[in-house]
MARBA-3410 file (N, C-alpha, C, O; in Angstrom, 1 decimal):
68
-38.1,8.5,58.9,-37.5,9.5,58.0,-36.3,8.8,57.3,-35.5,8.2,58.0 ~ -36.2,8.9,56.0,-35.2,8.3,55.2,-34.3,9.4,54.6,-34.8,10.4,54.0 ~ -33.0,9.3,54.7,-32.1,10.2,54.1,-31.8,9.8,52.7,-31.4,8.6,52.5 ~ -32.0,10.6,51.7,-31.8,10.3,50.3,-30.5,11.0,49.8,-29.9,11.8,50.4 ~ -30.3,10.7,48.5,-29.2,11.3,47.8,-29.6,12.6,47.2,-30.7,12.7,46.7
-28.7,13.6,47.3,-29.0,14.9,46.7,-27.8,15.4,45.9,-26.7,15.7,46.5 ~ -28.0,15.4,44.6,-26.9,15.9,43.7,-26.5,17.3,44.0,-25.3,17.6,44.0 ~ -27.5,18.3,44.2,-27.0,19.6,44.5,-26.2,19.7,45.8,-25.2,20.5,45.9 ~ -26.6,19.0,46.8,-25.8,19.0,48.1,-24.4,18.4,47.8,-23.4,18.9,48.4 ~ -24.3,17.3,47.0,-23.0,16.7,46.7,-22.1,17.7,45.9,-20.9,17.8,46.3
-22.7,18.4,45.0,-21.9,19.3,44.2,-21.4,20.5,45.1,-20.3,20.9,45.0 ~ -22.3,21.0,45.9,-21.9,22.0,46.8,-20.8,21.6,47.8,-19.9,22.3,48.1 ~ -20.9,20.4,48.3,-19.9,19.8,49.2,-18.5,19.7,48.4,-17.5,20.1,49.0 ~ -18.5,19.2,47.2,-17.3,19.1,46.4,-16.7,20.5,46.1,-15.5,20.7,46.2 ~ -17.6,21.4,45.8,-17.1,22.8,45.6,-16.5,23.4,46.9,-15.4,24.1,46.8
-17.1,23.2,48.0,-16.5,23.7,49.3,-15.2,23.0,49.6,-14.3,23.7,50.0 ~ -15.1,21.7,49.3,-13.8,21.0,49.5,-12.8,21.5,48.6,-11.6,21.7,49.0 ~ -13.1,21.8,47.4,-12.2,22.3,46.4,-11.7,23.7,46.8,-10.5,24.0,46.7 ~ -12.6,24.5,47.3,-12.2,25.9,47.7,-11.3,25.9,48.9,-10.3,26.6,49.0 ~ -11.6,25.0,49.9,-10.8,24.9,51.1,-9.4,24.4,50.7,-8.4,24.9,51.2
-9.3,23.3,49.9,-8.0,22.8,49.5,-7.2,23.7,48.7,-6.0,23.9,48.9 ~ -7.8,24.3,47.7,-7.1,25.3,46.8,-6.7,26.5,47.5,-5.6,27.1,47.3 ~ -7.6,27.0,48.4,-7.2,28.2,49.2,-6.1,27.9,50.2,-5.2,28.8,50.3 ~ -6.0,26.7,50.8,-4.9,26.4,51.6,-3.6,26.3,50.8,-2.5,26.7,51.2 ~ -3.7,25.7,49.6,-2.5,25.5,48.8,-2.0,26.9,48.3,-0.8,27.1,48.3
-3.0,27.8,47.9,-2.5,29.1,47.5,-1.9,29.9,48.6,-0.9,30.6,48.5 ~ -2.5,29.8,49.8,-1.9,30.4,51.0,-0.5,29.9,51.3,0.4,30.6,51.7 ~ -0.4,28.6,51.2,1.0,28.0,51.4,2.0,28.5,50.4,3.1,28.8,50.8 ~ 1.6,28.6,49.1,2.5,29.1,48.1,2.8,30.6,48.3,4.0,31.0,48.2 ~ 1.8,31.3,48.7,1.9,32.8,48.8,2.7,33.2,50.0,3.7,34.0,49.9
2.4,32.6,51.2,3.0,33.0,52.4,4.1,32.1,52.9,5.0,32.4,53.7 ~ 4.0,30.8,52.5,5.0,29.8,52.9,4.9,29.4,54.4,5.8,28.7,54.9 ~ 3.8,29.7,55.0,3.7,29.4,56.4,3.1,28.0,56.5,2.1,27.7,55.8 ~ 3.6,27.1,57.4,3.1,25.7,57.5,1.7,25.6,58.0,1.1,24.5,57.9 ~ 1.1,26.6,58.6,-0.3,26.6,59.0,-1.2,26.3,57.9,-2.3,25.8,58.1
-0.8,26.7,56.7,-1.7,26.5,55.5,-1.8,25.0,55.1,-2.5,24.7,54.2 ~ -0.9,24.2,55.7,-1.0,22.8,55.4,-2.3,22.1,56.0,-2.8,21.1,55.4 ~ -2.8,22.7,57.0,-4.0,22.2,57.7,-5.2,22.1,56.7,-5.8,21.0,56.6 ~ -5.6,23.2,56.0,-6.8,23.1,55.1,-6.5,22.2,53.9,-7.4,21.5,53.4 ~ -5.2,22.1,53.5,-4.9,21.3,52.4,-5.0,19.8,52.8,-5.7,19.0,52.1
-4.5,19.4,53.9,-4.6,18.0,54.4,-6.0,17.7,54.7,-6.4,16.5,54.4 ~ -6.7,18.6,55.3,-8.1,18.3,55.7,-9.0,18.1,54.4,-9.8,17.2,54.3 ~ -8.7,19.0,53.4,-9.4,18.8,52.1,-9.1,17.5,51.4,-10.1,16.9,50.9 ~ -7.9,17.1,51.4,-7.5,15.8,50.8,-8.1,14.7,51.5,-8.5,13.7,50.9 ~ -8.1,14.7,52.9,-8.7,13.7,53.7,-10.2,13.6,53.4,-10.8,12.5,53.2
-10.9,14.7,53.3,-12.4,14.6,53.1,-12.7,14.2,51.6,-13.7,13.6,51.4 ~ -11.8,14.6,50.7,-11.9,14.1,49.3,-11.8,12.6,49.3,-12.6,11.9,48.6 ~ -10.9,12.0,50.1,-10.7,10.6,50.2,-12.0,9.9,50.7,-12.5,8.9,50.2 ~ -12.5,10.5,51.8,-13.8,10.0,52.4,-14.9,10.0,51.4,-15.7,9.1,51.2 ~ -15.0,11.1,50.6,-16.1,11.3,49.6,-15.9,10.2,48.5,-16.9,9.6,48.1
-14.7,10.0,48.1,-14.4,9.0,47.1,-14.8,7.6,47.5,-15.4,6.8,46.8 ~ -14.4,7.3,48.8,-14.8,6.0,49.3,-16.3,5.8,49.4,-16.8,4.7,49.1 ~ -17.0,6.8,49.7,-18.5,6.7,49.8,-19.1,6.6,48.4,-20.0,5.8,48.2 ~ -18.7,7.4,47.5,-19.4,7.5,46.2,-18.9,6.4,45.2,-19.7,5.8,44.6 ~ -17.6,6.2,45.2,-17.1,5.3,44.1,-17.0,3.8,44.6,-16.9,2.9,43.7
-17.0,3.5,45.8,-16.9,2.2,46.3,-18.2,1.4,46.1,-19.2,1.9,46.5 ~ -18.1,0.2,45.5,-19.3,-0.6,45.2,-19.4,-1.8,46.1,-20.2,-2.7,45.9 ~ -18.5,-2.0,47.1,-18.5,-3.2,47.9,-19.8,-3.2,48.7,-20.4,-4.3,48.8 ~ -20.2,-2.1,49.3,-21.3,-2.1,50.2,-22.6,-1.7,49.4,-22.9,-0.5,49.4 ~ -23.3,-2.6,48.8,-24.5,-2.2,48.0,-25.5,-1.8,49.0,-25.7,-2.4,50.0
-26.2,-0.7,48.6,-27.3,-0.2,49.5,-28.5,-1.1,49.4,-28.8,-1.7,48.3 ~ -29.3,-1.3,50.5,-30.5,-2.1,50.4,-31.5,-1.4,49.6,-31.5,-0.2,49.5 ~ -32.5,-2.2,49.1,-33.6,-1.5,48.3,-34.4,-0.6,49.2,-34.6,-0.9,50.4 ~ -34.9,0.5,48.6,-35.6,1.5,49.4,-37.0,0.8,49.9,-37.6,0.1,49.1 ~ -37.4,1.2,51.1,-38.6,0.7,51.6,-39.8,1.4,50.9,-39.7,2.6,50.5
-40.9,0.7,50.8,-42.1,1.3,50.1,-43.1,2.0,51.1,-44.1,2.5,50.8 ~ -42.7,2.0,52.4,-43.5,2.6,53.4,-43.3,4.1,53.4,-42.2,4.6,53.3 ~ -44.4,4.8,53.6,-44.3,6.3,53.7,-45.1,6.8,54.9,-45.2,8.0,55.1
END
């Protein structure tokens, strides 16, 4: 079984990250409690990981196999 790229899954993932990060930021601004830093920092960390996976060209993927 081969795992492939899925644009709908990627868009949903980025939307979920955006919601988590913006929700944490809005909670931090609204209530001022430092607990809201957790979703902000987690969201920024996962955005960084996503950026490294999608935008980095150092590790070129091998050609797909023709076996099914």
